[in-house]
TIDREN-828763 format. One record per residue (C-alpha): residue in three letters; y, z, x; residue number from 1. Coordinates in steps of 0.1 Angstrom, whole numbers, plus 5000, padded with zeros to 4 digits. Layout:
<pts>
<pt "ALA", <Y, Z, X>, NUM>,
...
</pts>
This chain:
<pts>
<pt "MET", <4613, 4637, 4725>, 1>,
<pt "ARG", <4604, 4651, 4759>, 2>,
<pt "LEU", <4641, 4650, 4769>, 3>,
<pt "SER", <4652, 4670, 4739>, 4>,
<pt "LEU", <4625, 4696, 4745>, 5>,
<pt "SER", <4636, 4701, 4781>, 6>,
<pt "VAL", <4672, 4704, 4772>, 7>,
<pt "SER", <4665, 4729, 4745>, 8>,
<pt "SER", <4643, 4750, 4767>, 9>,
<pt "GLY", <4672, 4751, 4793>, 10>,
<pt "ASN", <4698, 4764, 4768>, 11>,
<pt "PRO", <4701, 4802, 4772>, 12>,
<pt "ARG", <4713, 4807, 4736>, 13>,
<pt "LEU", <4683, 4788, 4721>, 14>,
<pt "ARG", <4659, 4806, 4745>, 15>,
<pt "SER", <4674, 4840, 4735>, 16>,
<pt "LYS", <4669, 4832, 4698>, 17>,
<pt "ARG", <4633, 4823, 4704>, 18>,
<pt "ILE", <4627, 4855, 4724>, 19>,
<pt "GLY", <4645, 4876, 4698>, 20>,
<pt "TYR", <4677, 4890, 4714>, 21>,
<pt "ASP", <4714, 4882, 4716>, 22>,
<pt "CYS", <4727, 4872, 4751>, 23>,
<pt "ARG", <4760, 4889, 4746>, 24>,
<pt "ALA", <4745, 4921, 4734>, 25>,
<pt "PHE", <4720, 4921, 4762>, 26>,
<pt "ALA", <4748, 4915, 4787>, 27>,
<pt "TRP", <4767, 4945, 4773>, 28>,
<pt "LEU", <4736, 4966, 4775>, 29>,
<pt "LEU", <4731, 4957, 4812>, 30>,
<pt "ASN", <4767, 4966, 4819>, 31>,
<pt "THR", <4767, 4999, 4800>, 32>,
<pt "PRO", <4758, 5021, 4829>, 33>,
<pt "ALA", <4786, 5007, 4851>, 34>,
<pt "LEU", <4811, 5009, 4822>, 35>,
<pt "LEU", <4801, 5045, 4816>, 36>,
<pt "ALA", <4806, 5053, 4853>, 37>,
<pt "ILE", <4841, 5037, 4852>, 38>,
<pt "VAL", <4850, 5057, 4821>, 39>,
<pt "LEU", <4838, 5090, 4835>, 40>,
<pt "LEU", <4851, 5086, 4870>, 41>,
<pt "SER", <4884, 5068, 4863>, 42>,
<pt "ALA", <4895, 5066, 4827>, 43>,
<pt "PHE", <4888, 5102, 4817>, 44>,
<pt "PRO", <4905, 5118, 4848>, 45>,
<pt "ILE", <4936, 5096, 4842>, 46>,
<pt "ALA", <4938, 5105, 4805>, 47>,
<pt "TYR", <4932, 5141, 4812>, 48>,
<pt "SER", <4959, 5141, 4839>, 49>,
<pt "ALA", <4983, 5127, 4813>, 50>,
<pt "TRP", <4973, 5154, 4788>, 51>,
<pt "ILE", <4978, 5181, 4814>, 52>,
<pt "SER", <5013, 5168, 4822>, 53>,
<pt "LEU", <5023, 5176, 4787>, 54>,
<pt "HIS", <5014, 5213, 4790>, 55>,
<pt "ARG", <5026, 5244, 4808>, 56>,
<pt "TYR", <4996, 5250, 4830>, 57>,
<pt "ASN", <4998, 5272, 4861>, 58>,
<pt "LEU", <4966, 5286, 4877>, 59>,
<pt "GLN", <4984, 5318, 4885>, 60>,
<pt "ARG", <4983, 5323, 4847>, 61>,
<pt "PRO", <4954, 5301, 4836>, 62>,
<pt "ARG", <4953, 5315, 4800>, 63>,
<pt "ALA", <4990, 5305, 4794>, 64>,
<pt "PHE", <4981, 5269, 4784>, 65>,
<pt "LYS", <5009, 5257, 4761>, 66>,
<pt "PHE", <5018, 5222, 4748>, 67>,
<pt "VAL", <5055, 5214, 4758>, 68>,
<pt "GLY", <5056, 5177, 4753>, 69>,
<pt "LEU", <5079, 5159, 4778>, 70>,
<pt "SER", <5095, 5192, 4789>, 71>,
<pt "ASN", <5078, 5190, 4823>, 72>,
<pt "TYR", <5092, 5155, 4829>, 73>,
<pt "SER", <5127, 5168, 4819>, 74>,
<pt "ASP", <5125, 5197, 4843>, 75>,
<pt "ILE", <5115, 5174, 4871>, 76>,
<pt "LEU", <5143, 5149, 4865>, 77>,
<pt "GLN", <5168, 5177, 4864>, 78>,
<pt "SER", <5157, 5193, 4896>, 79>,
<pt "SER", <5173, 5186, 4930>, 80>,
<pt "GLU", <5139, 5185, 4947>, 81>,
<pt "PHE", <5129, 5154, 4928>, 82>,
<pt "TRP", <5161, 5134, 4937>, 83>,
<pt "THR", <5159, 5145, 4973>, 84>,
<pt "ALA", <5122, 5134, 4975>, 85>,
<pt "LEU", <5131, 5102, 4957>, 86>,
<pt "ARG", <5159, 5094, 4982>, 87>,
<pt "ILE", <5136, 5101, 5012>, 88>,
<pt "THR", <5108, 5080, 4996>, 89>,
<pt "ALA", <5132, 5051, 4991>, 90>,
<pt "VAL", <5144, 5052, 5027>, 91>,
<pt "TYR", <5109, 5055, 5040>, 92>,
<pt "THR", <5096, 5027, 5018>, 93>,
<pt "VAL", <5124, 5003, 5026>, 94>,
<pt "LEU", <5121, 5009, 5064>, 95>,
<pt "VAL", <5083, 5005, 5063>, 96>,
<pt "VAL", <5083, 4973, 5043>, 97>,
<pt "LEU", <5112, 4958, 5062>, 98>,
<pt "LEU", <5095, 4964, 5096>, 99>,
<pt "VAL", <5061, 4953, 5084>, 100>,
<pt "VAL", <5075, 4920, 5071>, 101>,
<pt "VAL", <5096, 4913, 5102>, 102>,
<pt "PHE", <5069, 4922, 5128>, 103>,
<pt "GLY", <5042, 4906, 5106>, 104>,
<pt "ILE", <5061, 4873, 5107>, 105>,
<pt "LEU", <5067, 4874, 5144>, 106>,
<pt "ILE", <5032, 4883, 5153>, 107>,
<pt "ALA", <5017, 4857, 5129>, 108>,
<pt "LEU", <5039, 4830, 5145>, 109>,
<pt "LEU", <5028, 4841, 5179>, 110>,
<pt "LEU", <4991, 4841, 5170>, 111>,
<pt "ASN", <4994, 4807, 5153>, 112>,
<pt "ARG", <5002, 4792, 5187>, 113>,
<pt "GLU", <4976, 4781, 5213>, 114>,
<pt "PHE", <4975, 4804, 5244>, 115>,
<pt "PRO", <4947, 4819, 5266>, 116>,
<pt "GLY", <4930, 4848, 5251>, 117>,
<pt "ARG", <4943, 4842, 5216>, 118>,
<pt "ALA", <4909, 4851, 5200>, 119>,
<pt "LEU", <4909, 4885, 5218>, 120>,
<pt "VAL", <4945, 4892, 5207>, 121>,
<pt "ARG", <4936, 4884, 5171>, 122>,
<pt "THR", <4908, 4908, 5173>, 123>,
<pt "LEU", <4929, 4936, 5188>, 124>,
<pt "VAL", <4955, 4931, 5161>, 125>,
<pt "LEU", <4929, 4943, 5135>, 126>,
<pt "LEU", <4922, 4975, 5154>, 127>,
<pt "PRO", <4948, 4997, 5137>, 128>,
<pt "TRP", <4935, 4986, 5103>, 129>,
<pt "ALA", <4900, 4999, 5113>, 130>,
<pt "ILE", <4911, 5034, 5122>, 131>,
<pt "PRO", <4909, 5060, 5094>, 132>,
<pt "PRO", <4943, 5073, 5082>, 133>,
<pt "VAL", <4937, 5109, 5093>, 134>,
<pt "VAL", <4925, 5097, 5128>, 135>,
<pt "ASN", <4956, 5075, 5129>, 136>,
<pt "GLY", <4978, 5106, 5122>, 137>,
<pt "LEU", <4961, 5127, 5149>, 138>,
<pt "MET", <4965, 5099, 5174>, 139>,
<pt "TRP", <5003, 5097, 5167>, 140>,
<pt "GLN", <5005, 5135, 5167>, 141>,
<pt "TRP", <4994, 5134, 5203>, 142>,
<pt "ILE", <5017, 5105, 5211>, 143>,
<pt "TYR", <5047, 5124, 5197>, 144>,
<pt "ASP", <5038, 5157, 5212>, 145>,
<pt "ALA", <5068, 5175, 5228>, 146>,
<pt "LYS", <5049, 5187, 5258>, 147>,
<pt "VAL", <5022, 5162, 5267>, 148>,
<pt "GLY", <5031, 5133, 5245>, 149>,
<pt "ALA", <5025, 5098, 5257>, 150>,
<pt "LEU", <5058, 5086, 5243>, 151>,
<pt "ASN", <5078, 5112, 5262>, 152>,
<pt "GLY", <5059, 5103, 5294>, 153>,
<pt "LEU", <5066, 5066, 5290>, 154>,
<pt "LEU", <5103, 5070, 5283>, 155>,
<pt "VAL", <5108, 5095, 5312>, 156>,
<pt "SER", <5090, 5072, 5336>, 157>,
<pt "LEU", <5112, 5043, 5325>, 158>,
<pt "GLY", <5143, 5065, 5329>, 159>,
<pt "LEU", <5153, 5061, 5293>, 160>,
<pt "ILE", <5154, 5099, 5287>, 161>,
<pt "ASP", <5157, 5127, 5312>, 162>,
<pt "GLN", <5135, 5153, 5296>, 163>,
<pt "TYR", <5107, 5156, 5270>, 164>,
<pt "ARG", <5118, 5158, 5234>, 165>,
<pt "GLY", <5103, 5170, 5202>, 166>,
<pt "TRP", <5102, 5139, 5181>, 167>,
<pt "LEU", <5089, 5157, 5150>, 168>,
<pt "SER", <5113, 5186, 5152>, 169>,
<pt "THR", <5145, 5169, 5140>, 170>,
<pt "PRO", <5150, 5153, 5106>, 171>,
<pt "THR", <5159, 5118, 5117>, 172>,
<pt "SER", <5134, 5114, 5145>, 173>,
<pt "ALA", <5106, 5129, 5123>, 174>,
<pt "LEU", <5112, 5104, 5095>, 175>,
<pt "LEU", <5114, 5075, 5120>, 176>,
<pt "ALA", <5082, 5087, 5137>, 177>,
<pt "LEU", <5065, 5086, 5103>, 178>,
<pt "VAL", <5078, 5051, 5096>, 179>,
<pt "PHE", <5066, 5037, 5129>, 180>,
<pt "SER", <5032, 5053, 5125>, 181>,
<pt "GLU", <5028, 5039, 5090>, 182>,
<pt "VAL", <5040, 5004, 5102>, 183>,
<pt "TRP", <5014, 5004, 5129>, 184>,
<pt "SER", <4986, 5010, 5105>, 185>,
<pt "LEU", <4998, 4986, 5078>, 186>,
<pt "LEU", <5008, 4957, 5101>, 187>,
<pt "PRO", <4973, 4941, 5105>, 188>,
<pt "LEU", <4969, 4932, 5068>, 189>,
<pt "ALA", <5004, 4916, 5067>, 190>,
<pt "VAL", <4996, 4896, 5099>, 191>,
<pt "ILE", <4963, 4883, 5084>, 192>,
<pt "LEU", <4979, 4872, 5052>, 193>,
<pt "LEU", <5009, 4855, 5069>, 194>,
<pt "LEU", <4987, 4839, 5096>, 195>,
<pt "SER", <4964, 4824, 5069>, 196>,
<pt "ALA", <4995, 4809, 5052>, 197>,
<pt "LEU", <5008, 4795, 5085>, 198>,
<pt "GLN", <4976, 4777, 5091>, 199>,
<pt "ARG", <4978, 4759, 5058>, 200>,
<pt "ILE", <5012, 4743, 5067>, 201>,
<pt "PRO", <5007, 4705, 5073>, 202>,
<pt "ALA", <5016, 4696, 5109>, 203>,
<pt "GLU", <5031, 4663, 5096>, 204>,
<pt "LEU", <5060, 4683, 5082>, 205>,
<pt "TYR", <5070, 4696, 5116>, 206>,
<pt "GLU", <5065, 4662, 5132>, 207>,
<pt "ALA", <5087, 4645, 5106>, 208>,
<pt "ALA", <5114, 4671, 5109>, 209>,
<pt "GLY", <5113, 4670, 5147>, 210>,
<pt "MET", <5118, 4633, 5146>, 211>,
<pt "ASP", <5149, 4639, 5124>, 212>,
<pt "GLY", <5163, 4662, 5150>, 213>,
<pt "ALA", <5157, 4695, 5133>, 214>,
<pt "SER", <5161, 4727, 5154>, 215>,
<pt "ARG", <5136, 4755, 5156>, 216>,
<pt "PHE", <5157, 4776, 5133>, 217>,
<pt "GLN", <5159, 4748, 5107>, 218>,
<pt "LEU", <5121, 4742, 5110>, 219>,
<pt "PHE", <5116, 4779, 5102>, 220>,
<pt "ARG", <5141, 4780, 5074>, 221>,
<pt "TYR", <5132, 4748, 5056>, 222>,
<pt "ILE", <5095, 4745, 5063>, 223>,
<pt "THR", <5079, 4777, 5075>, 224>,
<pt "LEU", <5097, 4802, 5052>, 225>,
<pt "PRO", <5092, 4783, 5019>, 226>,
<pt "TRP", <5054, 4780, 5027>, 227>,
<pt "LEU", <5053, 4817, 5035>, 228>,
<pt "SER", <5071, 4828, 5003>, 229>,
<pt "GLN", <5040, 4835, 4982>, 230>,
<pt "SER", <5022, 4853, 5010>, 231>,
<pt "LEU", <5054, 4873, 5017>, 232>,
<pt "LEU", <5056, 4884, 4981>, 233>,
<pt "VAL", <5019, 4895, 4982>, 234>,
<pt "VAL", <5027, 4914, 5014>, 235>,
<pt "LEU", <5057, 4930, 4998>, 236>,
<pt "ILE", <5036, 4942, 4968>, 237>,
<pt "LEU", <5008, 4956, 4989>, 238>,
<pt "GLN", <5030, 4973, 5015>, 239>,
<pt "THR", <5054, 4988, 4990>, 240>,
<pt "MET", <5026, 5003, 4971>, 241>,
<pt "SER", <5010, 5017, 5003>, 242>,
<pt "ALA", <5044, 5032, 5015>, 243>,
<pt "LEU", <5051, 5048, 4981>, 244>,
<pt "ARG", <5016, 5065, 4981>, 245>,
<pt "ALA", <5017, 5075, 5017>, 246>,
<pt "PHE", <5001, 5110, 5021>, 247>,
<pt "ASP", <4977, 5112, 5050>, 248>,
<pt "ILE", <5002, 5105, 5077>, 249>,
<pt "ILE", <5026, 5130, 5063>, 250>,
<pt "TYR", <4999, 5156, 5059>, 251>,
<pt "VAL", <4989, 5153, 5096>, 252>,
<pt "LEU", <5022, 5147, 5113>, 253>,
<pt "THR", <5050, 5166, 5096>, 254>,
<pt "ALA", <5037, 5184, 5064>, 255>,
<pt "GLY", <5070, 5173, 5048>, 256>,
<pt "GLY", <5092, 5189, 5075>, 257>,
<pt "PRO", <5112, 5198, 5093>, 258>,
<pt "GLY", <5127, 5214, 5062>, 259>,
<pt "THR", <5124, 5187, 5036>, 260>,
<pt "ALA", <5133, 5158, 5059>, 261>,
<pt "THR", <5100, 5140, 5052>, 262>,
<pt "THR", <5091, 5153, 5018>, 263>,
<pt "THR", <5084, 5122, 4998>, 264>,
<pt "LEU", <5074, 5121, 4961>, 265>,
<pt "THR", <5037, 5122, 4969>, 266>,
<pt "TRP", <5042, 5152, 4992>, 267>,
<pt "GLN", <5063, 5169, 4966>, 268>,
<pt "THR", <5035, 5163, 4941>, 269>,
<pt "TYR", <5010, 5179, 4965>, 270>,
<pt "LEU", <5032, 5209, 4970>, 271>,
<pt "THR", <5038, 5215, 4933>, 272>,
<pt "THR", <5002, 5212, 4924>, 273>,
<pt "PHE", <4983, 5229, 4953>, 274>,
<pt "ASP", <5009, 5252, 4968>, 275>,
<pt "ASN", <5026, 5264, 4936>, 276>,
<pt "LEU", <4994, 5259, 4916>, 277>,
<pt "ASP", <5016, 5243, 4888>, 278>,
<pt "PHE", <4993, 5217, 4874>, 279>,
<pt "GLY", <5016, 5208, 4845>, 280>,
<pt "HIS", <5045, 5198, 4867>, 281>,
<pt "GLY", <5022, 5185, 4894>, 282>,
<pt "ASN", <5006, 5160, 4870>, 283>,
<pt "ALA", <5040, 5151, 4857>, 284>,
<pt "TYR", <5051, 5143, 4892>, 285>,
<pt "ALA", <5020, 5122, 4897>, 286>,
<pt "TRP", <5027, 5102, 4866>, 287>,
<pt "LEU", <5063, 5097, 4876>, 288>,
<pt "VAL", <5051, 5083, 4910>, 289>,
<pt "SER", <5027, 5060, 4891>, 290>,
<pt "LEU", <5054, 5048, 4867>, 291>,
<pt "ILE", <5078, 5040, 4896>, 292>,
<pt "THR", <5049, 5022, 4914>, 293>,
<pt "LEU", <5041, 5003, 4882>, 294>,
<pt "GLY", <5077, 4993, 4877>, 295>,
<pt "LEU", <5080, 4979, 4912>, 296>,
<pt "ALA", <5047, 4961, 4909>, 297>,
<pt "LEU", <5058, 4944, 4876>, 298>,
<pt "ALA", <5091, 4934, 4892>, 299>,
<pt "TYR", <5073, 4919, 4922>, 300>,
<pt "PHE", <5049, 4901, 4900>, 301>,
<pt "ARG", <5077, 4887, 4879>, 302>,
<pt "VAL", <5093, 4872, 4910>, 303>,
<pt "LEU", <5059, 4861, 4923>, 304>,
<pt "TYR", <5048, 4842, 4892>, 305>,
<pt "GLY", <5082, 4829, 4887>, 306>,
<pt "ARG", <5079, 4808, 4918>, 307>,
<pt "GLY", <5050, 4787, 4904>, 308>,
<pt "ASP", <5013, 4785, 4908>, 309>,
<pt "PHE", <4994, 4796, 4939>, 310>,
<pt "GLU", <4982, 4770, 4963>, 311>,
<pt "ALA", <4945, 4766, 4968>, 312>,
</pts>
């Protein structure tokens, strides 16, 4: 009898009935302020942005607010600016993701080995991740400066170039400068994820393969790379999303120039919305970027979950 009473008193459902309230209703009541904050700060702006994208709305003529359906999206898809920005975004994203993956694997492999000062090097690798994006852009702006830039000074001292160059003044070098700046800031996260995956690989696999005469390339191809596959796909998802949404580094370094050489979809969205004050087309641009991002995320997740369960 005492045992049954103690069990009953410990049951939250029975206790809630005696007190006179429903646990689920009370839980919803406790979470109501947070849910309201999420709705007001996230859900409502997203829904309102979608609603604005279906209207002609320019702040130069704020009273001319007219519902046009998908006309804004049609105008964008038929414009040359969209396809130019899409091409630049694709090139920028591919280069950033490719370099982050390659250098991330190489650095993770290096940090997974024993060497003096490894703990210090691991700490320094995290430094770019701790720097705010705008500060990162200002730092690279000084590095690429045509008159007093550190990059020019280094290359001239090494004899690789004979005079200082404006790295942000030509289309190709400006885009590559953006790519390297973005890679520098995104690399630490990739290194952390890949290094954690490397540390989970059993040493017995390498020992057994070494006894069978496997080369270093074979060890990497048949042991390391398969164990890194899931972490690599996570890195691909995160870095692709970051590259597609890149804005701060473009705002500080090139402002989309020279010309339209670094005008990505996010920068074109900014120009349409805040330079032209065309909030209808600007919100439509933003939703197209979101849909492209969502499509790539779904494609990555399809590949990711098609490879089996995650390892604990």
